[in-house]
C-alpha positions as CSV (number, residue, x, y, z in Angstrom):
1,M,-0.8,-13.5,9.2
2,A,-3.0,-11.0,6.2
3,K,-2.2,-8.7,3.2
4,Y,-2.1,-5.3,3.3
5,V,-1.7,-3.0,1.0
6,L,0.8,-0.2,1.4
7,Y,0.5,3.1,-0.9
8,R,2.4,6.4,-0.8
9,E,-0.2,9.3,-0.1
10,L,0.4,12.8,-1.4
11,V,0.1,14.6,2.4
12,E,0.7,18.3,2.5
13,S,2.1,17.5,6.1
14,V,4.7,15.7,4.6
15,R,7.4,17.1,2.3
16,P,8.1,14.9,-0.9
17,S,11.9,14.1,0.2
18,A,10.3,13.1,3.6
19,V,8.4,10.3,2.1
20,A,10.3,6.5,1.3
21,S,11.0,5.2,-1.8
22,P,9.1,1.7,-2.4
23,E,12.5,0.0,-2.4
24,A,13.2,1.9,1.3
25,A,9.9,1.0,2.6
26,A,10.4,-2.6,1.6
27,K,13.7,-3.2,3.7
28,V,11.2,-1.1,6.7
29,V,8.6,-4.6,6.1
30,L,11.5,-7.1,6.2
31,A,13.3,-5.2,9.4
32,E,9.7,-5.7,11.1
33,G,9.6,-9.8,9.8
34,A,6.7,-9.3,7.1
35,A,7.5,-10.2,3.7
36,V,6.6,-8.1,0.4
37,V,4.3,-10.4,-1.8
38,G,4.1,-7.5,-4.4
39,Q,5.3,-4.6,-6.2
40,S,4.4,-1.8,-8.0
41,A,4.9,1.9,-8.3
42,G,4.6,3.5,-5.2
43,T,2.5,0.6,-3.6
44,L,3.7,-2.7,-1.9
45,I,1.8,-5.8,-1.0
46,I,2.7,-7.2,2.1
47,D,2.1,-10.5,4.1
48,A,1.9,-9.7,7.8
49,D,0.1,-9.5,11.1
50,A,-1.9,-6.2,12.4
51,D,0.9,-5.5,14.9
52,Q,3.7,-5.7,12.4
53,A,1.4,-3.4,9.7
54,E,0.9,-0.9,12.0
55,R,4.7,-0.7,13.3
56,V,5.4,-0.8,9.4
57,L,3.4,2.5,8.8
58,H,4.2,4.2,11.9
59,Q,8.3,4.3,10.5
60,L,6.9,5.5,7.3
61,P,5.1,8.7,7.1
62,G,3.7,9.5,4.0
63,W,2.3,6.1,3.4
64,S,-1.0,4.6,4.1
65,C,-2.3,1.2,4.4
66,T,-5.1,-0.8,4.0
67,P,-5.9,-4.6,3.9
68,E,-6.0,-6.5,1.3
69,S,-9.9,-7.2,-0.1
70,R,-9.6,-9.7,-2.8
71,A,-12.7,-8.0,-4.4
72,F,-12.7,-6.1,-6.8
73,R,-15.4,-4.2,-9.4
74,I,-16.2,-4.7,-12.9
75,P,-17.0,-1.7,-14.6
76,R,-20.3,-1.9,-16.6
77,P,-19.9,-1.3,-20.4
78,P,-21.5,2.0,-21.1
79,R,-25.3,1.8,-22.7
80,I,-25.2,2.3,-26.1
81,H,-28.2,4.8,-26.9
82,P,-30.1,4.2,-30.8
83,R,-29.8,7.2,-32.5
């Protein structure tokens, strides 16, 4: 199993009222046999195989899915120019 990030998107073709809440999305994830391992406002981290993640995504219009990449960018401090 791998970790995936599910997040709500602003999609013009989907009415905002048709987009499932994170709680409703978590229920869909659990119904497909996957596990929710983290949750934030509008974002779920799930532990699932690729087929499960795809099935979950098809049931959640207005949501997107991407594999979790444990990589993150550390911003560089701004350059200070002497005056």
